[in-house]
N, C-alpha and C positions, 0 to 999 in steps of 0.2 A: 503493500499500499504505499503511495506516495503522501506527504503531508506538507502543509504550508504553514508558515508563520501568518497568524490572523492579525493584521493591524499591529498595534502596540499593546494588545491585551495580554501577551504572553502565552494566549492560547496557540497550539500547535494541533491543526485539525486535518482530518483526511481529505484528500482532493474530493473523494466521494463522499457525500454525506447520505444520511438515512432519512429521507422524507416521509412523513407520516401522514400525507393527505389520503392517500389511496389504499389504505389497510384493507383487508378482506372484512366484509362486513356480514352480519346476520340481521336480516330484514331490511326494510326500505324505509325511506321518509324519516318524519322525526323521532320515530320508534327504533331507529336501526341502531346496532350496537357493534363494536370491534369484536371480530371473532378471535378472541385470545388464544385458542387453541392453535389457530394458524399464524397468528400475528408474533406473538411472543417469541416462538422458535424463529422467525424471520429476523427479528431485532438481534437475537442472539448469535445467528450465524454471521450477520453483517458485524457484530462487535468482535466476534472471534477472528474474522477476516481482517480486523484493522480498522474498520470504520468508527470513528469516534465523535461524529458530528451527527447529532439527532435534532430534526426540525419538526414542530407540530403547531397547532393554533387552535384557538377557541373554536374557530368555525369548521374544523375538521370533523366529521361524524358526530356533529351536535356536541362537541367537547368530549366525546369518549376517546378521541385519538389522544388528548391529553392524559387520561386515565390510563389508556393502555401503554403509553410511553412511561407514565410513572411505575406501572407494574414491570415492564421490561428494563428498566434501568436499575432496579433493586439489585444490590451487589457489583453494579458496575460504576455508579456515580462517580467515583473518583479518577475513572479513566475517560469519561465523556464530557463532551461541551454540549450543553442542551440550550436549544433556541426556541422561542415559541413566539407567535404572533397574536395580537388581540384585534377586537373589532375597531370599529370606528369610535372615535372619542368625541366629546364636546367639552365645552368649558367648565362644566361640572367636575371640581376635582375628586369629589367622592367616587364618581365613575370610574376615573383612573385607578385610583386605590383599591376599588371593589375587584375589578377586571384582574388586576394583579393577585390579590388575595386569592381569588377563586382559581387562577391558575397554578399558584404555588399549591394549593391544597389538592387538586386534581392530580398534578405532578408528584406529589408527596416530598416536595422540596423547600428548603429554607431560603433559597435564592436562586435565580434564573440566571444562565450564563449571558445569554445574548437575547435581548427583547427588542420588539418592533412592532409598530402598527401594522395590521395587515393591509390597510390602504388609508390614505390621509382624507380626513374630512375638508373638502375645499373650502369651508366657510371659517376654519381655524388655520392661523398662519402656523408654518412650520415650526417657526422659533417657540410657539405656544406649546405645541406638541412635543418637542425635543426637550424643552425647558421642563415639562411635567414628568417625563421619564428620567430626565438627570436628578430630579429630586428623589426618585426611587433608588438611583445608584447611590446617591449620598446617603441615604437610609440604609443601604447594604443590601436590599433585596434583589438588585439588578447589577450585573457586573458590566454589561457593555450595551451600546444601543445600536440598533440596525435599523435600515428603512428598507421599503419595499415597493416596488413599481413607481419609482420617482426619478425625475431627470436630474441633470448636472447642476442647473441652478438651485434646483430644491436641497440636493445636496450640499452644496456651498452655504447656504443660508443656514442650514441645520449644523453644519460642522462650526459655525461660529458661536453656537449655544454649548454644545457638547460634542467630542470627539464621535464620529461616526465610523462604526468598525468594518461595516459591509454593507453591500446592497445586494437584495435578493430580486431576481426577477424570474418571470414565468418561463421556467426551462426545466424540465424533469425528464428523467429516464424513464 
């Protein structure tokens, strides 16, 4: 497995990560759940092969992806970099913290390595969004901030508020 240094975070991540968006599911629609009998061994085989970067999100499988990742990383946590995305945010700071607390609980973690909004609210300046997540970094619940689906100018503006460790774009094996 090939690895790369991720910005100035100190994280050394595998060039191939495990994206938990399309895990095998049982059922359909809002009642669907991750099939853990299939998904957990998939994670473990990837970890055994050297994959150490795991990405999930609130919006994957009605948040059950985060629960499945939480189950899969038990016993592996100290070897992994865990990344997660959340929904749109508004100016209500309580929503930011509640989303983070819910993700931490589902993942079974005391901190998230890399945290990003899934999509940006076009009515909220990027500086406010990154500023809110930077407060989570200061509080010790998040280690690094990332963005998803944004352009160069947005990244430049965000980086003036807090370092941005990576950019996630729609590309999946």
